[in-house]
N, C-alpha and C positions, 0 to 999 in steps of 0.2 A: 923661611923653610926653601924659598927658590934660589935666594943669595944662597944658601949653606950649600944648596947643594954644584952651583955654578964652580963655588971654587974650594969647599971642601977639603977645608984643609982640621978637621978633626970638628967642623962647627955647628953640623948637622944631629950631633947626637946632641950638644949642647942647645940646638933646637927644639928637638922630639925632646926633649929635660922640660923647657919651658913650655912647650906645646900642653903636656901632661899635667905641668901644676894647674896653668893657667883651668883647663877643664875641670880640676879638683876644686878650683877656685869659684865656676862659676855654678857646679853642682851644688857646690854649697850656698850662695847665693841663691840657687833656684827652693833649695830645701828652706830656708832664711825666710822669704817670702809667705813659705805656707804656714807657719807660726802665728795664727791669729786672733789664739787663746790669748786671754789677758795675762794668764800664767805663766804662759811656756819661757817667758825670758826667766822664769826663778833658778832658780835650788833647787833641787830633788831630795823627799825624803822617801829611801827605797825597805819596801821588809816586804821578807820574804821565809814564808812559813812551811816546813816538810808536812808533807800527809799522811796516810795512816802509811803504812808499812815499816814501820820501826828504824830501825839501820840503815834500810837499803833510801827508804826516802829523804831521811837526817843524810844522808853523804850526797843524797841530790843537791838540795837545801845548798849546802855547802859549794858545790860544783857552782850553781849557780852564782853564788855569791862572787867567788873565783871572776867567773865572767865580766861582771859587771862591776868587778873593777879593778879588770885588764881594761874594760871597755871606756871608764874611765880616767886610766893611765896612759890611754892610744889620745883621748881624747887632750888630753893637756888636763881637765879636770882634779880637783883633790877631792878627798873621797875619807868619812871619818863615823868608824864604826860604834853607835854609839849603846847600843847595847848587842847582847850575842847570848844564845843558849844553847851551851855543846849534848850533843847528843849524848848515851851513856854510855854506849863502845864505839862510834866513830862521827864523825861528821856536826851538825847542828839541827835543833829541833824549830828556832827563829830568829831571825835578826834583825835590829837593824840599822842604819847608815845613813849619814847626809852627803850627795855628792851638788859638790856645789861649782859651779862652772856655767858661762852662757847658754842660755837655752837646757840648759839640764832633765829639767822637767818635760819641752814639750816631743823630747827627743824620746825621754826613757818613759812616757805615757803609757805610749806603744806595747810597751811589756808589762804592764796587766794584763793580769790573767792566768789563770792553770799552766805550769808547762809542762810537757811529758816526757818523763824517757826509758828509752828502752834498752836492754843491753843482757850479757851475760851476770849476773850478779856477783860481784867480786867477794860477798863476805857468805857465798851457799857452796859450802862444801859439796853438793853435786851438778856447779857447774851448770845450772838452770838459769831460764830468763825470766827477766823481771821486769814487772811496769813499775814504775814511782810515781806519785806526782808533789809537785810545789809549788805551791801563789805565790805571787807578785804582786803587790801593791804599789802604787804610790803618791805623795801628795804633796804639792807645792808648799816649798816654806812659806812664811805668813808670812806678807807682803809689808813693811815696816809702815804703810801708810792707811794699814787697817786694824782698825780700834778693835782687840777681841777681847770682851768684859767679861772677866770670870771670877765668881763671888767664890772666894775662899772658902766661903763655910759650904760650898760644894763640892771641898777636895779633901779627899782622905791623902795623905801621902806619906808613904813607909820608908822608913830605910834599912839596910841590910847589907848582907858582907859578899862582893865582886866576887864573881862564878860564871867561869867561862875559856874555850879554848885555849888563854892564853897566848905569849907569845904573840903576835903581828896584831893580832884580834882583839885583846881587852889587858887593859893593868887589872893586876890582881889589885884590889883595895879593901877598905871594912865603908866603904862612903855610900856605895848603889843607893839610889833616892826609884823610888813607884809612887806613881801619881794615879789617883785613882777618879775621875768627874763623874760623880756619883749620879745627876743627871745623861749623861748618856750611855752610864756604864763604861766609858772608851779608858782604857791601860796604857799607861806609858811608862818607860821606866829609861835609867842610863848608868851605865857603870865604870859607865871606859875614862874619867877623873881622876883624880885623888882627892879633890877637893869636894867635900861634897856640895856645896853653895854650887860651884857648876856643875856638877853631874844633874843641880836640880834645874838651876835654870839653861840648862838641856832639856828637861823634859821638859818644863813646860813651853820650850820655843815649842816641841813635834807636841801638844798639844794643844797650843795653839794651829796648829797649821790642818789637823786631826779636824777640828773644831770649825775650823774654817769652811776649810773641804767639806766639810760635812753641812753647814750652812748653805754654800755654795749649790752642793746636788740638792736641796731642796727649792730653789729656783727653777719650780721644771720646765719653762719654756728654755730658759740660757742653759741648763745641764742636763741638756734629754738625755746625750751620748752618756755623757755620765752615769743615770738614770742606766741604762741598759745596759752598759759593761759591766756596773756592777752585776747586776743582774744573770749575766752570763758568767760569773766566777762561780764554778759549782764545779766538784772534781768530777772526770768525762768530761766535761764542756772544754779540753783544752782547746790556748790560742796556737801552737809551736808543739810537734816532737819534735824529739830527738833520738834518732836513730837507731844504734850502735851494734846488732844484730838482728837478724840475720847480714842486711847489707848493713851501709851506712849514709847515712842523711836525716837534714835536718829541713824541715816543713814546715812552712808558718800556714796556719789552715784558711784563714783569715786572707788572705792574698794568693796564697798557691805557689808562694816563692817555694822554693826548694834547691841546696848544695849538698855537694855529698863531700865537703872536706870539712867535717865536723870538727875535725880537732880546732882548724883556728877559729867555727866558732865558739869552740867555749872555750878560746883563750882567748877570746872579746870584739873578735870580727863580727860584729854583730849589725855596724849599719848598712848593709843591705834590705835585711826584713825592716829596722826603722826604716827605712828613706822610701819602700816599696808600701810601705803600712801609709805613710804620711801623703804619697803621689795618690793612691786606692781613695784615699780619704780626701 
């Protein structure tokens, strides 16, 4: 910087750009040091479920899905929707997607919980303010070195015709697969591939991840924080509020971090919330 300021042939602008890039890399390294969990480096299975409230809540669930897909795109991660159930009028009732990238789970575990939206409803002819809720669950993709024993007799496998939002969200197929794990009651399904075999393989991967997470959560001492987090996931116990009316603000209730640029947040710029959560932990 000193040399650039003395000679100043346009080098100072380049120096500032390099300094900014270096600061960003250092911040990323600092955050990486906070990923101490065994599963933090893994890919993540993200599940979003609309709360009570019909079309309004389902539209909110789809807005959250877009937010996380845009976040993954910003990070250079790949995102694949494996199952989606569209709402009757608009939005989605639930969706499951697999996001692949370094420390995808370590980042998105900060997003598990209830997300609340307050806005003037576009579906209300009276233009009244509505509050909507959606839940977000995250599971680490099952590690290759962990063996999850699943007895075929404990599984009920159903096939059905695919249905969903269409377009970029899901391919129309008649080879969707639903797997029910009878002992635990866990139900998973996949409908994004034309091949029933591929859909079954993906559904089994999700089931293994769910059973792995369930087993980990039973180890009380090691996974005490996961237990606490799951107990807190209840309607009304939101982790974050997205206020679009009468003022505009997104606030994380765990860390106190708030931002006024709601459009940017809903467009996937959620790293400040994730980073603050990791710092506080």
